[in-house]
PyMOL CGO cylinders between C-alpha atoms (Angstrom):
from pymol import cmd
from pymol.cgo import CYLINDER

trace = [
    CYLINDER, -11.79, 90.42, 31.57, -10.12, 87.64, 33.56, 0.3, 1, 1, 1, 1, 1, 1,
    CYLINDER, -10.12, 87.64, 33.56, -7.53, 88.44, 36.21, 0.3, 1, 1, 1, 1, 1, 1,
    CYLINDER, -7.53, 88.44, 36.21, -4.86, 86.19, 37.65, 0.3, 1, 1, 1, 1, 1, 1,
    CYLINDER, -4.86, 86.19, 37.65, -5.61, 85.03, 41.18, 0.3, 1, 1, 1, 1, 1, 1,
    CYLINDER, -5.61, 85.03, 41.18, -2.26, 86.46, 42.29, 0.3, 1, 1, 1, 1, 1, 1,
    CYLINDER, -2.26, 86.46, 42.29, -3.35, 89.95, 41.22, 0.3, 1, 1, 1, 1, 1, 1,
    CYLINDER, -3.35, 89.95, 41.22, -6.94, 90.16, 42.43, 0.3, 1, 1, 1, 1, 1, 1,
    CYLINDER, -6.94, 90.16, 42.43, -8.50, 89.68, 45.83, 0.3, 1, 1, 1, 1, 1, 1,
    CYLINDER, -8.50, 89.68, 45.83, -12.20, 88.95, 46.11, 0.3, 1, 1, 1, 1, 1, 1,
    CYLINDER, -12.20, 88.95, 46.11, -14.08, 90.12, 49.19, 0.3, 1, 1, 1, 1, 1, 1,
    CYLINDER, -14.08, 90.12, 49.19, -17.59, 89.03, 50.24, 0.3, 1, 1, 1, 1, 1, 1,
    CYLINDER, -17.59, 89.03, 50.24, -19.70, 90.70, 52.95, 0.3, 1, 1, 1, 1, 1, 1,
    CYLINDER, -19.70, 90.70, 52.95, -22.52, 89.57, 55.18, 0.3, 1, 1, 1, 1, 1, 1,
    CYLINDER, -22.52, 89.57, 55.18, -23.98, 89.97, 58.67, 0.3, 1, 1, 1, 1, 1, 1,
    CYLINDER, -23.98, 89.97, 58.67, -25.20, 87.26, 61.02, 0.3, 1, 1, 1, 1, 1, 1,
    CYLINDER, -25.20, 87.26, 61.02, -28.70, 88.43, 61.86, 0.3, 1, 1, 1, 1, 1, 1,
    CYLINDER, -28.70, 88.43, 61.86, -31.51, 90.96, 61.59, 0.3, 1, 1, 1, 1, 1, 1,
    CYLINDER, -31.51, 90.96, 61.59, -30.04, 94.42, 61.94, 0.3, 1, 1, 1, 1, 1, 1,
    CYLINDER, -30.04, 94.42, 61.94, -33.04, 95.72, 63.88, 0.3, 1, 1, 1, 1, 1, 1,
    CYLINDER, -33.04, 95.72, 63.88, -32.89, 92.86, 66.37, 0.3, 1, 1, 1, 1, 1, 1,
    CYLINDER, -32.89, 92.86, 66.37, -31.99, 93.39, 70.01, 0.3, 1, 1, 1, 1, 1, 1,
    CYLINDER, -31.99, 93.39, 70.01, -29.30, 90.70, 70.16, 0.3, 1, 1, 1, 1, 1, 1,
    CYLINDER, -29.30, 90.70, 70.16, -25.61, 91.35, 69.43, 0.3, 1, 1, 1, 1, 1, 1,
    CYLINDER, -25.61, 91.35, 69.43, -24.34, 90.00, 66.12, 0.3, 1, 1, 1, 1, 1, 1,
    CYLINDER, -24.34, 90.00, 66.12, -21.39, 89.87, 63.74, 0.3, 1, 1, 1, 1, 1, 1,
    CYLINDER, -21.39, 89.87, 63.74, -20.71, 91.36, 60.35, 0.3, 1, 1, 1, 1, 1, 1,
    CYLINDER, -20.71, 91.36, 60.35, -17.78, 90.23, 58.29, 0.3, 1, 1, 1, 1, 1, 1,
    CYLINDER, -17.78, 90.23, 58.29, -15.56, 90.04, 55.25, 0.3, 1, 1, 1, 1, 1, 1,
    CYLINDER, -15.56, 90.04, 55.25, -14.59, 86.69, 53.75, 0.3, 1, 1, 1, 1, 1, 1,
    CYLINDER, -14.59, 86.69, 53.75, -11.50, 87.24, 51.61, 0.3, 1, 1, 1, 1, 1, 1,
    CYLINDER, -11.50, 87.24, 51.61, -9.88, 84.96, 49.03, 0.3, 1, 1, 1, 1, 1, 1,
    CYLINDER, -9.88, 84.96, 49.03, -7.43, 85.20, 46.15, 0.3, 1, 1, 1, 1, 1, 1,
    CYLINDER, -7.43, 85.20, 46.15, -8.88, 82.03, 44.61, 0.3, 1, 1, 1, 1, 1, 1,
    CYLINDER, -8.88, 82.03, 44.61, -12.54, 82.89, 44.20, 0.3, 1, 1, 1, 1, 1, 1,
    CYLINDER, -12.54, 82.89, 44.20, -13.04, 80.77, 41.09, 0.3, 1, 1, 1, 1, 1, 1,
    CYLINDER, -13.04, 80.77, 41.09, -11.52, 77.75, 42.82, 0.3, 1, 1, 1, 1, 1, 1,
    CYLINDER, -11.52, 77.75, 42.82, -14.00, 78.16, 45.68, 0.3, 1, 1, 1, 1, 1, 1,
    CYLINDER, -14.00, 78.16, 45.68, -16.92, 78.56, 43.30, 0.3, 1, 1, 1, 1, 1, 1,
    CYLINDER, -16.92, 78.56, 43.30, -15.90, 75.32, 41.62, 0.3, 1, 1, 1, 1, 1, 1,
    CYLINDER, -15.90, 75.32, 41.62, -15.54, 73.50, 44.94, 0.3, 1, 1, 1, 1, 1, 1,
    CYLINDER, -15.54, 73.50, 44.94, -19.02, 74.57, 46.07, 0.3, 1, 1, 1, 1, 1, 1,
    CYLINDER, -19.02, 74.57, 46.07, -20.53, 73.82, 42.66, 0.3, 1, 1, 1, 1, 1, 1,
    CYLINDER, -20.53, 73.82, 42.66, -18.95, 70.37, 42.58, 0.3, 1, 1, 1, 1, 1, 1,
    CYLINDER, -18.95, 70.37, 42.58, -20.22, 69.65, 46.08, 0.3, 1, 1, 1, 1, 1, 1,
    CYLINDER, -20.22, 69.65, 46.08, -23.71, 70.72, 45.06, 0.3, 1, 1, 1, 1, 1, 1,
    CYLINDER, -23.71, 70.72, 45.06, -23.63, 68.38, 42.09, 0.3, 1, 1, 1, 1, 1, 1,
    CYLINDER, -23.63, 68.38, 42.09, -22.31, 65.50, 44.20, 0.3, 1, 1, 1, 1, 1, 1,
    CYLINDER, -22.31, 65.50, 44.20, -25.18, 65.84, 46.68, 0.3, 1, 1, 1, 1, 1, 1,
    CYLINDER, -25.18, 65.84, 46.68, -27.86, 67.13, 44.30, 0.3, 1, 1, 1, 1, 1, 1,
    CYLINDER, -27.86, 67.13, 44.30, -28.27, 70.08, 46.67, 0.3, 1, 1, 1, 1, 1, 1,
    CYLINDER, -28.27, 70.08, 46.67, -29.13, 73.30, 44.86, 0.3, 1, 1, 1, 1, 1, 1,
    CYLINDER, -29.13, 73.30, 44.86, -30.79, 75.39, 47.58, 0.3, 1, 1, 1, 1, 1, 1,
    CYLINDER, -30.79, 75.39, 47.58, -29.19, 78.28, 49.44, 0.3, 1, 1, 1, 1, 1, 1,
    CYLINDER, -29.19, 78.28, 49.44, -27.47, 77.12, 52.62, 0.3, 1, 1, 1, 1, 1, 1,
    CYLINDER, -27.47, 77.12, 52.62, -28.05, 80.12, 54.89, 0.3, 1, 1, 1, 1, 1, 1,
    CYLINDER, -28.05, 80.12, 54.89, -26.96, 79.45, 58.46, 0.3, 1, 1, 1, 1, 1, 1,
    CYLINDER, -26.96, 79.45, 58.46, -30.08, 80.89, 60.10, 0.3, 1, 1, 1, 1, 1, 1,
    CYLINDER, -30.08, 80.89, 60.10, -32.30, 78.48, 58.12, 0.3, 1, 1, 1, 1, 1, 1,
    CYLINDER, -32.30, 78.48, 58.12, -30.63, 75.36, 59.51, 0.3, 1, 1, 1, 1, 1, 1,
    CYLINDER, -30.63, 75.36, 59.51, -33.18, 73.36, 61.49, 0.3, 1, 1, 1, 1, 1, 1,
    CYLINDER, -33.18, 73.36, 61.49, -32.71, 71.03, 64.45, 0.3, 1, 1, 1, 1, 1, 1,
    CYLINDER, -32.71, 71.03, 64.45, -33.43, 68.01, 62.29, 0.3, 1, 1, 1, 1, 1, 1,
    CYLINDER, -33.43, 68.01, 62.29, -30.26, 65.84, 62.26, 0.3, 1, 1, 1, 1, 1, 1,
    CYLINDER, -30.26, 65.84, 62.26, -30.96, 65.06, 58.59, 0.3, 1, 1, 1, 1, 1, 1,
    CYLINDER, -30.96, 65.06, 58.59, -31.42, 68.72, 57.63, 0.3, 1, 1, 1, 1, 1, 1,
    CYLINDER, -31.42, 68.72, 57.63, -29.93, 69.15, 54.14, 0.3, 1, 1, 1, 1, 1, 1,
    CYLINDER, -29.93, 69.15, 54.14, -28.57, 72.61, 54.85, 0.3, 1, 1, 1, 1, 1, 1,
    CYLINDER, -28.57, 72.61, 54.85, -26.81, 71.31, 57.94, 0.3, 1, 1, 1, 1, 1, 1,
    CYLINDER, -26.81, 71.31, 57.94, -25.24, 68.39, 56.09, 0.3, 1, 1, 1, 1, 1, 1,
    CYLINDER, -25.24, 68.39, 56.09, -24.18, 70.55, 53.18, 0.3, 1, 1, 1, 1, 1, 1,
    CYLINDER, -24.18, 70.55, 53.18, -22.91, 73.28, 55.51, 0.3, 1, 1, 1, 1, 1, 1,
    CYLINDER, -22.91, 73.28, 55.51, -20.64, 70.71, 57.18, 0.3, 1, 1, 1, 1, 1, 1,
    CYLINDER, -20.64, 70.71, 57.18, -19.14, 69.78, 53.81, 0.3, 1, 1, 1, 1, 1, 1,
    CYLINDER, -19.14, 69.78, 53.81, -18.42, 73.43, 53.06, 0.3, 1, 1, 1, 1, 1, 1,
    CYLINDER, -18.42, 73.43, 53.06, -17.08, 74.18, 56.56, 0.3, 1, 1, 1, 1, 1, 1,
    CYLINDER, -17.08, 74.18, 56.56, -14.57, 71.33, 56.18, 0.3, 1, 1, 1, 1, 1, 1,
    CYLINDER, -14.57, 71.33, 56.18, -13.19, 73.06, 53.08, 0.3, 1, 1, 1, 1, 1, 1,
    CYLINDER, -13.19, 73.06, 53.08, -11.99, 75.91, 55.30, 0.3, 1, 1, 1, 1, 1, 1,
    CYLINDER, -11.99, 75.91, 55.30, -8.93, 73.76, 55.89, 0.3, 1, 1, 1, 1, 1, 1,
    CYLINDER, -8.93, 73.76, 55.89, -7.57, 75.14, 52.61, 0.3, 1, 1, 1, 1, 1, 1,
    CYLINDER, -7.57, 75.14, 52.61, -5.25, 78.07, 53.27, 0.3, 1, 1, 1, 1, 1, 1,
    CYLINDER, -5.25, 78.07, 53.27, -6.48, 80.30, 50.46, 0.3, 1, 1, 1, 1, 1, 1,
    CYLINDER, -6.48, 80.30, 50.46, -8.83, 82.54, 52.45, 0.3, 1, 1, 1, 1, 1, 1,
    CYLINDER, -8.83, 82.54, 52.45, -9.10, 84.59, 55.61, 0.3, 1, 1, 1, 1, 1, 1,
    CYLINDER, -9.10, 84.59, 55.61, -11.83, 86.59, 57.32, 0.3, 1, 1, 1, 1, 1, 1,
    CYLINDER, -11.83, 86.59, 57.32, -12.21, 89.82, 59.27, 0.3, 1, 1, 1, 1, 1, 1,
    CYLINDER, -12.21, 89.82, 59.27, -15.28, 90.12, 61.46, 0.3, 1, 1, 1, 1, 1, 1,
    CYLINDER, -15.28, 90.12, 61.46, -16.85, 92.94, 63.41, 0.3, 1, 1, 1, 1, 1, 1,
    CYLINDER, -16.85, 92.94, 63.41, -18.62, 92.14, 66.68, 0.3, 1, 1, 1, 1, 1, 1,
    CYLINDER, -18.62, 92.14, 66.68, -21.55, 94.49, 67.26, 0.3, 1, 1, 1, 1, 1, 1,
    CYLINDER, -21.55, 94.49, 67.26, -22.35, 94.42, 71.01, 0.3, 1, 1, 1, 1, 1, 1,
    CYLINDER, -22.35, 94.42, 71.01, -25.55, 95.39, 72.75, 0.3, 1, 1, 1, 1, 1, 1,
    CYLINDER, -25.55, 95.39, 72.75, -24.47, 98.92, 73.66, 0.3, 1, 1, 1, 1, 1, 1,
    CYLINDER, -24.47, 98.92, 73.66, -23.82, 99.70, 69.99, 0.3, 1, 1, 1, 1, 1, 1,
    CYLINDER, -23.82, 99.70, 69.99, -27.31, 98.47, 69.16, 0.3, 1, 1, 1, 1, 1, 1,
    CYLINDER, -27.31, 98.47, 69.16, -28.69, 100.85, 71.78, 0.3, 1, 1, 1, 1, 1, 1,
    CYLINDER, -28.69, 100.85, 71.78, -27.01, 103.75, 69.95, 0.3, 1, 1, 1, 1, 1, 1,
    CYLINDER, -27.01, 103.75, 69.95, -28.69, 102.71, 66.71, 0.3, 1, 1, 1, 1, 1, 1,
    CYLINDER, -28.69, 102.71, 66.71, -32.26, 102.59, 67.96, 0.3, 1, 1, 1, 1, 1, 1,
    CYLINDER, -32.26, 102.59, 67.96, -33.29, 105.65, 65.94, 0.3, 1, 1, 1, 1, 1, 1,
    CYLINDER, -33.29, 105.65, 65.94, -31.52, 104.58, 62.76, 0.3, 1, 1, 1, 1, 1, 1,
    CYLINDER, -31.52, 104.58, 62.76, -33.35, 102.68, 60.04, 0.3, 1, 1, 1, 1, 1, 1,
    CYLINDER, -33.35, 102.68, 60.04, -32.15, 99.30, 58.81, 0.3, 1, 1, 1, 1, 1, 1,
    CYLINDER, -32.15, 99.30, 58.81, -30.66, 100.66, 55.60, 0.3, 1, 1, 1, 1, 1, 1,
    CYLINDER, -30.66, 100.66, 55.60, -28.53, 103.25, 57.44, 0.3, 1, 1, 1, 1, 1, 1,
    CYLINDER, -28.53, 103.25, 57.44, -27.30, 100.63, 59.91, 0.3, 1, 1, 1, 1, 1, 1,
    CYLINDER, -27.30, 100.63, 59.91, -26.35, 98.33, 57.05, 0.3, 1, 1, 1, 1, 1, 1,
    CYLINDER, -26.35, 98.33, 57.05, -24.49, 101.10, 55.19, 0.3, 1, 1, 1, 1, 1, 1,
    CYLINDER, -24.49, 101.10, 55.19, -22.66, 102.08, 58.38, 0.3, 1, 1, 1, 1, 1, 1,
    CYLINDER, -22.66, 102.08, 58.38, -21.55, 98.50, 58.96, 0.3, 1, 1, 1, 1, 1, 1,
    CYLINDER, -21.55, 98.50, 58.96, -20.28, 98.02, 55.41, 0.3, 1, 1, 1, 1, 1, 1,
    CYLINDER, -20.28, 98.02, 55.41, -18.40, 101.30, 55.44, 0.3, 1, 1, 1, 1, 1, 1,
    CYLINDER, -18.40, 101.30, 55.44, -16.74, 100.60, 58.79, 0.3, 1, 1, 1, 1, 1, 1,
    CYLINDER, -16.74, 100.60, 58.79, -15.71, 97.09, 57.75, 0.3, 1, 1, 1, 1, 1, 1,
    CYLINDER, -15.71, 97.09, 57.75, -14.27, 98.07, 54.40, 0.3, 1, 1, 1, 1, 1, 1,
    CYLINDER, -14.27, 98.07, 54.40, -12.47, 101.23, 55.53, 0.3, 1, 1, 1, 1, 1, 1,
    CYLINDER, -12.47, 101.23, 55.53, -11.01, 99.29, 58.46, 0.3, 1, 1, 1, 1, 1, 1,
    CYLINDER, -11.01, 99.29, 58.46, -9.79, 96.22, 56.60, 0.3, 1, 1, 1, 1, 1, 1,
    CYLINDER, -9.79, 96.22, 56.60, -9.49, 96.93, 52.86, 0.3, 1, 1, 1, 1, 1, 1,
    CYLINDER, -9.49, 96.93, 52.86, -6.26, 98.95, 53.25, 0.3, 1, 1, 1, 1, 1, 1,
    CYLINDER, -6.26, 98.95, 53.25, -4.54, 95.80, 54.53, 0.3, 1, 1, 1, 1, 1, 1,
    CYLINDER, -4.54, 95.80, 54.53, -5.26, 93.82, 51.35, 0.3, 1, 1, 1, 1, 1, 1,
    CYLINDER, -5.26, 93.82, 51.35, -2.00, 93.73, 49.35, 0.3, 1, 1, 1, 1, 1, 1,
    CYLINDER, -2.00, 93.73, 49.35, -3.32, 92.83, 45.88, 0.3, 1, 1, 1, 1, 1, 1,
    CYLINDER, -3.32, 92.83, 45.88, -3.49, 95.68, 43.34, 0.3, 1, 1, 1, 1, 1, 1,
    CYLINDER, -3.49, 95.68, 43.34, -7.10, 94.88, 42.40, 0.3, 1, 1, 1, 1, 1, 1,
    CYLINDER, -7.10, 94.88, 42.40, -9.91, 94.31, 44.91, 0.3, 1, 1, 1, 1, 1, 1,
    CYLINDER, -9.91, 94.31, 44.91, -13.35, 93.11, 43.84, 0.3, 1, 1, 1, 1, 1, 1,
    CYLINDER, -13.35, 93.11, 43.84, -15.95, 93.45, 46.60, 0.3, 1, 1, 1, 1, 1, 1,
    CYLINDER, -15.95, 93.45, 46.60, -19.29, 91.63, 46.41, 0.3, 1, 1, 1, 1, 1, 1,
    CYLINDER, -19.29, 91.63, 46.41, -22.22, 92.74, 48.56, 0.3, 1, 1, 1, 1, 1, 1,
    CYLINDER, -22.22, 92.74, 48.56, -25.57, 91.00, 48.83, 0.3, 1, 1, 1, 1, 1, 1,
    CYLINDER, -25.57, 91.00, 48.83, -27.99, 93.12, 46.86, 0.3, 1, 1, 1, 1, 1, 1,
    CYLINDER, -27.99, 93.12, 46.86, -30.75, 94.97, 48.72, 0.3, 1, 1, 1, 1, 1, 1,
    CYLINDER, -30.75, 94.97, 48.72, -33.83, 96.75, 47.44, 0.3, 1, 1, 1, 1, 1, 1,
    CYLINDER, -33.83, 96.75, 47.44, -33.08, 100.46, 47.31, 0.3, 1, 1, 1, 1, 1, 1,
    CYLINDER, -33.08, 100.46, 47.31, -34.94, 103.63, 46.32, 0.3, 1, 1, 1, 1, 1, 1,
    CYLINDER, -34.94, 103.63, 46.32, -33.97, 104.68, 42.81, 0.3, 1, 1, 1, 1, 1, 1,
    CYLINDER, -33.97, 104.68, 42.81, -32.27, 107.83, 44.08, 0.3, 1, 1, 1, 1, 1, 1,
    CYLINDER, -32.27, 107.83, 44.08, -30.07, 105.91, 46.54, 0.3, 1, 1, 1, 1, 1, 1,
    CYLINDER, -30.07, 105.91, 46.54, -26.85, 104.78, 44.88, 0.3, 1, 1, 1, 1, 1, 1,
    CYLINDER, -26.85, 104.78, 44.88, -24.67, 104.44, 47.96, 0.3, 1, 1, 1, 1, 1, 1,
    CYLINDER, -24.67, 104.44, 47.96, -24.40, 100.76, 47.08, 0.3, 1, 1, 1, 1, 1, 1,
    CYLINDER, -24.40, 100.76, 47.08, -22.33, 100.23, 45.12, 0.3, 1, 1, 1, 1, 1, 1,
    CYLINDER, -22.33, 100.23, 45.12, -21.43, 103.70, 43.71, 0.3, 1, 1, 1, 1, 1, 1,
    CYLINDER, -21.43, 103.70, 43.71, -20.95, 105.67, 46.93, 0.3, 1, 1, 1, 1, 1, 1,
    CYLINDER, -20.95, 105.67, 46.93, -18.99, 103.08, 48.83, 0.3, 1, 1, 1, 1, 1, 1,
    CYLINDER, -18.99, 103.08, 48.83, -16.79, 102.43, 45.79, 0.3, 1, 1, 1, 1, 1, 1,
    CYLINDER, -16.79, 102.43, 45.79, -15.95, 106.16, 45.63, 0.3, 1, 1, 1, 1, 1, 1,
    CYLINDER, -15.95, 106.16, 45.63, -15.02, 106.17, 49.33, 0.3, 1, 1, 1, 1, 1, 1,
    CYLINDER, -15.02, 106.17, 49.33, -12.70, 103.21, 48.90, 0.3, 1, 1, 1, 1, 1, 1,
    CYLINDER, -12.70, 103.21, 48.90, -11.03, 104.73, 45.86, 0.3, 1, 1, 1, 1, 1, 1,
    CYLINDER, -11.03, 104.73, 45.86, -10.23, 107.80, 47.97, 0.3, 1, 1, 1, 1, 1, 1,
    CYLINDER, -10.23, 107.80, 47.97, -8.88, 105.62, 50.76, 0.3, 1, 1, 1, 1, 1, 1,
    CYLINDER, -8.88, 105.62, 50.76, -6.91, 103.41, 48.34, 0.3, 1, 1, 1, 1, 1, 1,
    CYLINDER, -6.91, 103.41, 48.34, -5.97, 105.66, 45.40, 0.3, 1, 1, 1, 1, 1, 1,
    CYLINDER, -5.97, 105.66, 45.40, -3.28, 103.30, 44.10, 0.3, 1, 1, 1, 1, 1, 1,
    CYLINDER, -3.28, 103.30, 44.10, -5.53, 100.25, 43.81, 0.3, 1, 1, 1, 1, 1, 1,
    CYLINDER, -5.53, 100.25, 43.81, -8.25, 99.20, 41.38, 0.3, 1, 1, 1, 1, 1, 1,
    CYLINDER, -8.25, 99.20, 41.38, -11.48, 98.95, 43.35, 0.3, 1, 1, 1, 1, 1, 1,
    CYLINDER, -11.48, 98.95, 43.35, -14.70, 97.40, 42.10, 0.3, 1, 1, 1, 1, 1, 1,
    CYLINDER, -14.70, 97.40, 42.10, -17.82, 97.07, 44.27, 0.3, 1, 1, 1, 1, 1, 1,
    CYLINDER, -17.82, 97.07, 44.27, -20.63, 94.96, 42.85, 0.3, 1, 1, 1, 1, 1, 1,
    CYLINDER, -20.63, 94.96, 42.85, -24.02, 93.75, 44.03, 0.3, 1, 1, 1, 1, 1, 1,
    CYLINDER, -24.02, 93.75, 44.03, -25.10, 90.15, 43.61, 0.3, 1, 1, 1, 1, 1, 1,
    CYLINDER, -25.10, 90.15, 43.61, -27.88, 87.88, 44.77, 0.3, 1, 1, 1, 1, 1, 1,
    CYLINDER, -27.88, 87.88, 44.77, -26.85, 85.17, 47.21, 0.3, 1, 1, 1, 1, 1, 1,
    CYLINDER, -26.85, 85.17, 47.21, -28.96, 82.76, 45.17, 0.3, 1, 1, 1, 1, 1, 1,
    CYLINDER, -28.96, 82.76, 45.17, -26.55, 83.26, 42.27, 0.3, 1, 1, 1, 1, 1, 1,
    CYLINDER, -26.55, 83.26, 42.27, -23.27, 83.83, 44.13, 0.3, 1, 1, 1, 1, 1, 1,
    CYLINDER, -23.27, 83.83, 44.13, -22.28, 80.86, 46.27, 0.3, 1, 1, 1, 1, 1, 1,
    CYLINDER, -22.28, 80.86, 46.27, -19.48, 82.73, 47.99, 0.3, 1, 1, 1, 1, 1, 1,
    CYLINDER, -19.48, 82.73, 47.99, -21.98, 85.10, 49.60, 0.3, 1, 1, 1, 1, 1, 1,
    CYLINDER, -21.98, 85.10, 49.60, -23.43, 81.96, 51.16, 0.3, 1, 1, 1, 1, 1, 1,
    CYLINDER, -23.43, 81.96, 51.16, -19.96, 80.93, 52.35, 0.3, 1, 1, 1, 1, 1, 1,
    CYLINDER, -19.96, 80.93, 52.35, -19.50, 84.20, 54.26, 0.3, 1, 1, 1, 1, 1, 1,
    CYLINDER, -19.50, 84.20, 54.26, -23.04, 83.80, 55.64, 0.3, 1, 1, 1, 1, 1, 1,
    CYLINDER, -23.04, 83.80, 55.64, -22.06, 80.37, 56.97, 0.3, 1, 1, 1, 1, 1, 1,
    CYLINDER, -22.06, 80.37, 56.97, -18.93, 81.78, 58.56, 0.3, 1, 1, 1, 1, 1, 1,
    CYLINDER, -18.93, 81.78, 58.56, -20.43, 84.78, 60.36, 0.3, 1, 1, 1, 1, 1, 1,
    CYLINDER, -20.43, 84.78, 60.36, -23.42, 82.71, 61.50, 0.3, 1, 1, 1, 1, 1, 1,
    CYLINDER, -23.42, 82.71, 61.50, -21.14, 80.07, 62.98, 0.3, 1, 1, 1, 1, 1, 1,
    CYLINDER, -21.14, 80.07, 62.98, -18.94, 82.63, 64.75, 0.3, 1, 1, 1, 1, 1, 1,
    CYLINDER, -18.94, 82.63, 64.75, -22.03, 84.25, 66.28, 0.3, 1, 1, 1, 1, 1, 1,
    CYLINDER, -22.03, 84.25, 66.28, -23.10, 80.80, 67.46, 0.3, 1, 1, 1, 1, 1, 1,
    CYLINDER, -23.10, 80.80, 67.46, -19.77, 80.42, 69.25, 0.3, 1, 1, 1, 1, 1, 1,
    CYLINDER, -19.77, 80.42, 69.25, -20.33, 83.67, 71.13, 0.3, 1, 1, 1, 1, 1, 1,
    CYLINDER, -20.33, 83.67, 71.13, -24.09, 83.40, 71.61, 0.3, 1, 1, 1, 1, 1, 1,
    CYLINDER, -24.09, 83.40, 71.61, -25.01, 79.69, 71.48, 0.3, 1, 1, 1, 1, 1, 1,
    CYLINDER, -25.01, 79.69, 71.48, -28.56, 78.61, 70.78, 0.3, 1, 1, 1, 1, 1, 1,
    CYLINDER, -28.56, 78.61, 70.78, -30.29, 75.33, 71.56, 0.3, 1, 1, 1, 1, 1, 1,
    CYLINDER, -30.29, 75.33, 71.56, -29.88, 74.18, 67.95, 0.3, 1, 1, 1, 1, 1, 1,
    CYLINDER, -29.88, 74.18, 67.95, -27.44, 71.26, 68.02, 0.3, 1, 1, 1, 1, 1, 1,
    CYLINDER, -27.44, 71.26, 68.02, -26.83, 71.44, 64.27, 0.3, 1, 1, 1, 1, 1, 1,
    CYLINDER, -26.83, 71.44, 64.27, -25.74, 75.06, 64.51, 0.3, 1, 1, 1, 1, 1, 1,
    CYLINDER, -25.74, 75.06, 64.51, -23.53, 74.25, 67.48, 0.3, 1, 1, 1, 1, 1, 1,
    CYLINDER, -23.53, 74.25, 67.48, -21.87, 71.42, 65.54, 0.3, 1, 1, 1, 1, 1, 1,
    CYLINDER, -21.87, 71.42, 65.54, -21.16, 73.72, 62.58, 0.3, 1, 1, 1, 1, 1, 1,
    CYLINDER, -21.16, 73.72, 62.58, -19.74, 76.34, 64.92, 0.3, 1, 1, 1, 1, 1, 1,
    CYLINDER, -19.74, 76.34, 64.92, -17.35, 73.77, 66.39, 0.3, 1, 1, 1, 1, 1, 1,
    CYLINDER, -17.35, 73.77, 66.39, -16.02, 73.05, 62.89, 0.3, 1, 1, 1, 1, 1, 1,
    CYLINDER, -16.02, 73.05, 62.89, -15.30, 76.75, 62.44, 0.3, 1, 1, 1, 1, 1, 1,
    CYLINDER, -15.30, 76.75, 62.44, -13.81, 77.31, 65.89, 0.3, 1, 1, 1, 1, 1, 1,
    CYLINDER, -13.81, 77.31, 65.89, -10.23, 76.16, 65.11, 0.3, 1, 1, 1, 1, 1, 1,
    CYLINDER, -10.23, 76.16, 65.11, -9.90, 79.05, 62.65, 0.3, 1, 1, 1, 1, 1, 1,
    CYLINDER, -9.90, 79.05, 62.65, -10.78, 81.63, 65.32, 0.3, 1, 1, 1, 1, 1, 1,
    CYLINDER, -10.78, 81.63, 65.32, -8.07, 80.76, 67.84, 0.3, 1, 1, 1, 1, 1, 1,
    CYLINDER, -8.07, 80.76, 67.84, -4.30, 80.81, 67.99, 0.3, 1, 1, 1, 1, 1, 1,
    CYLINDER, -4.30, 80.81, 67.99, -1.69, 83.54, 67.61, 0.3, 1, 1, 1, 1, 1, 1,
    CYLINDER, -1.69, 83.54, 67.61, -2.67, 84.23, 64.00, 0.3, 1, 1, 1, 1, 1, 1,
    CYLINDER, -2.67, 84.23, 64.00, -6.30, 83.12, 63.63, 0.3, 1, 1, 1, 1, 1, 1,
    CYLINDER, -6.30, 83.12, 63.63, -7.68, 82.90, 60.11, 0.3, 1, 1, 1, 1, 1, 1,
    CYLINDER, -7.68, 82.90, 60.11, -10.83, 84.58, 61.43, 0.3, 1, 1, 1, 1, 1, 1,
    CYLINDER, -10.83, 84.58, 61.43, -9.86, 87.79, 63.18, 0.3, 1, 1, 1, 1, 1, 1,
    CYLINDER, -9.86, 87.79, 63.18, -12.57, 89.56, 65.19, 0.3, 1, 1, 1, 1, 1, 1,
    CYLINDER, -12.57, 89.56, 65.19, -12.68, 93.26, 65.92, 0.3, 1, 1, 1, 1, 1, 1,
    CYLINDER, -12.68, 93.26, 65.92, -14.93, 94.25, 68.83, 0.3, 1, 1, 1, 1, 1, 1,
    CYLINDER, -14.93, 94.25, 68.83, -16.76, 97.46, 67.99, 0.3, 1, 1, 1, 1, 1, 1,
    CYLINDER, -16.76, 97.46, 67.99, -16.74, 99.45, 71.21, 0.3, 1, 1, 1, 1, 1, 1,
]
cmd.load_cgo(trace, "trace")
């Protein structure tokens, strides 16, 4: 069933690095009421450049002609459209120290739950469709998407909530949120990769000002 963009908000989740790593990172929600328009924009850009690979931020090389870098710049420039916003969670080093005994799956579930319970109640649309990058799970583990959907329905009893899993290879907007959180992490923890730094600078204007499009919550 198709829903009007004025009645449904689409939310996409990702994190900016390996969850068992020792370095601080970001996890975030990229939120839009015009998901189909964004899918078309990315698809059209792919066709224009004959670029059909995934454009994950962490895979961008230092090569100035790197295709992912060039394509990522095209997508980052589309952030000028005012039909999206983002809410990010900064996970500092002391929080990582508290998670040393947790496995990767539990850390991931904790992150998703914190993000969604924190920010989903502020979404005004009556229907919220949340897309999470699919992960391999034991057959008896249905926390994603069943468990987290049940939690959100309890938190937001007057809204229609749908949580779905998708592969980033098939859902371009999961790659858009990956680009965003990777670039924001680069702003906070810069690397020696000039391509990543350049992409981060394109994103930076949306993270500053009185009402930044990208709002960061520091998990302390």
